[in-house]
N, C-alpha and C positions, 0 to 999 in steps of 0.2 A: 504494500500500500504506500503510495507516494504521499509525502508531507508537503502541503501547500504553504508557502510563505508569502506574506503581503507587505507592502510598504504602508506608510502612514495615510496615503490617499486611497487605499483599498486595491491597488494594482497588484496582481500576482507577480512576484519577483523570482520565484523558483518553485519547481515541482519536479521531482525525480531528477533527471539529468538536464532538464531544460531551465535555462536562466534567462530572465527578461529584464531589460533596462528601459526606463521611461523618461521622457522629457519633463520639464517643469509644467507643461501643459497637459500632462497625462497622455501623451502620444507614445506609442511603442517606438523606441529608437533602435533597439537591436535585440535579437534573440539568439541564443547559442545553446548547443548541446555538445555531446562528445565529439561530433564529427564536423560541424559547420557553424558559421555565424552568419546571420542575416541582418543587414542594416536597412533602416527605413528613413525617408525624408518626407517632410510635409510642407505645404505652402502656408501662407500667412493666415488662411482660414481653417487650418487644421485638417486639410484634405491630403491624403497620401498621394505623392507624386512619383516616388521612386523606391524601388526595392532592389537590393543587391545581395546575392548569396553564392558563394563558391564560383565566381566568374559569370554567373547568370545575372542579367540585369532586366528589370521590368520598369517601364515608364507608364504612368497613368495620366491621361489628359481627358477630363470629363468622363464620358462613357467609353473612351477608347483606351485599350491596353496594348502595348507593344513589348514583346519579349526579345531578348538578345538572340534567341535561336531562330528568329524570323517569323514566329507565329504572331498573329494579331487577333484581338477580340474587340467586339463592339457590344455595349450594353446600353439599351434604351429604356428609360423609365417614363412613366406618365403619372403625375400627381403623387410621386413618391413610391409608386409600385413598379417593379420590373415588368416589362411587356415583351421585350425582344432581345435576343442574344445571337451573335454570329461569331464563329471561330474560323480563322483562315490559317492553315498550316503551310501555305505556300504552294500546295498541289491541289487542295480542294477546300471548299468552304461549307461549313455546316450551319444551318439556321434553326433556331428554336423560338417558338412563341411561348410566352410564359403567362399562365392564367392563374390569378390569385383568388383566394376565398374572401369572405366578407371581412376578415381581420388583416388582410394583406399578406398572408402566408402563401407560398407557392403551393397550388393544389394539383395542377396538371401542366405538363409541357408537351407541345406538339411540334412536329417537324414541318418542313416546307410542303409536304404532301398532306398535311392535316392529320397525320397518324400520331396517336399518343406515344410519347417517348418515356414519360414518367408520370406516375400518379402518386400523390402524397396525401395523407390525412394525419391529423394530430389529436392527441389527448389534450385536455386543459393544461395549461402551463407549458405547452410546446413540445412535449415528448412525442416522437413519431409513432403513430398507430399503424399506418400502412405506408410502405415504400416499395412501389413496383416499377420496374423499368422494362 
């Protein structure tokens, strides 16, 4: 059983072999375990813009994500709820429409041919009840 350690602001600073460091604004600045360290950078509004780990770099701009391996992702939201996601690995692009329930949790995802790709349902307080892909 892992022991969880917290800082004065309630941020987890260690659990098992994972160590986390936080900025004065309670933003995750780096995480490390026995094998790697990941660093994070944020803009003036507290939105993550950059992540680097073991030579891999990820840039975040709005709903667009670009990884150093050449893959790209687009995430589109409407009124705070996710509605669309696209992933491009350089050879093909996958599209998913995201359908949320009345609480804003993802309930179903469908692909570009309207076929269900994922179905989810939750117990009260967020624990997954059903997860089918």
